N, C-alpha and C positions, 0 to 999 in steps of 0.2 A: 222420615224427615232427615235423619242423620246421614243416610245414604245420599240424599239430594244435595246436602251441604258439602259432602266430600266430593261429589262429582263436580259441583260448581267451583269448588276450590281448585280442583285439578284443571278444569277448563280455564280458570282465571290466570293460572300461572303459565308463563311462557317458558319454553325450554331455554336453558342457558345457551347463549350463542358462544361458540368457541372463539378465543382471541384470534385476531388476524395472524396469519403465519409470519414468523420472523424472517425477514429477508436476510439471506446470507450471501457471502462473496464466494464464488467458486475459486478453486485453486488456480485454474487456468487464467481467469480474469485477474486475479491478484498477481500472478506471474507476469501478465501483460503490463500491468501498472508498474511493477518493479522494473521491468526492462525499460520502460519509457521514462521513469523518474530517476533511476540510478545515475545516468550521465550528469544530470544537474547537481545531484548530491555529491557525486565524486568531484566534480569541478569546484563546488563550494568547499569541500574538504581540502582539495589541492591548494586553493587560495588561503585558507585558514592555516594550513600546516606548512606552507612553502618554506618559511624561515625557521621552523622548528625541526626540520629534518635535513639530513645531509643532501647535497646536490644529487647524489647517486641513488637516492631513495626511489622506490617505485612511484610514489605519488608525484615526484618531481621529474621522473624520466619516462615511465611506461604507462602511466594512467591515461594519457591522451589517446593512446591506441585503444585502450579498453573502452573509453567513452565513445570513441568514433564507431567501434564495432557494435556497442549497445544501441547507439542512435540508429544505425543502419538496421539493426534487428527489430527496432521499435516500429518500423514502417508497417502499416496495416493493422496495428494493434490499438489504434487510437480510440475507436468506439468502445471496445471492451474495457480499456483502461479508464476512459472517461466515466463510465458508469461506476466503477469501483471508487474512483476519486471522489465522485459526488457522494457516495455512501459514507466514505471516511470523513469527508468534510462536514456532512450532516447539516445542521442548522447554522454552522459558523460561516457558511458560504451560501449566498443566494443561488438558486438553481440557474445554471447557465446552460442554455440550449445548444449553443455552438460548441461542439466537442473540442475543436482546436483552441478556442478561446479558454475553455475550462482547463485544458491541459496546460496552457501557457500560464494561467493564473496559479494553478497548483504548483507548477515547477518553480515559479518565482517565490511563492509563499513558503514552500517546503525548503528550498535552498536557503532562504534567509533564516528560518527557524532552526534548520539543521546546523548551519554555520555558527549561530549564536550558542548552540548547545555544546559545541566541541570545545574541550579544554586542551590547552597545549600539551599536557601530559598524556593525552589520548592519541596523539598523532602517530606515534610509533606503532601502537597496536592496530590502528586503522590502516596504516601502511601495510603491515604484515598481513592483515585480513584480506585486503584487496589484492595484494600481490599473489596470495594463495588462490584467490578466486579467478584471477585474470585469465588463466589458460582455458577456463571452462567456456563452452559454447554459451551464447546468450540465454538460451532456454534453461540450461543447467544453473547458470548464475542466478536467474530468477527463481528457480526451484529451491535453491539453497536458502535464499532469503524468505521465500514463502514458507519453507519448513520452519524457519525461526519464528515466524508469525504464528504458525500452528502450534509449535512447542510452547510458546509464550501464552497460548490460549487467548489470543486476541478476541475480544467479545463485542467490540463496538466499531464496526459491525462484526458479527460472528463469521467465521469461515465455515463454509458448508462441510458437513461431515463427509467422509469418504463414502462412495456409493457401494 
């Protein structure tokens, strides 16, 4: 009898189902998003810091060339970048099927939030940071920022581990 109860108990229990796999962002896709988003963030920074820096500062003189180069390098990366943007936006943004529309919404949203978060005292450091990155090819520019995300251990969404 005890054996029958034990067998019935085993049959009644269902095996635990593993949790769904956590979606992560690939380094390459994050790099694509950064290359696409960086020009609008740099433009927002230029506007915010324009009067807080000397006329000869990089943000006032050379940043336009950097943003033009990054915009050109972003061509063809929209689909990859849009997927990452949707993951980062999460539930704060309704799912937008049109990738170009999603990118435009994210550009505007991020530019506004970014500009609001910049304090005048940060303009000099931001200028120096961008001036140091400006000579890099667009992929390396994106890789540097992607590396910062990885070093900061961004978890929402997580960045996929190295293969």
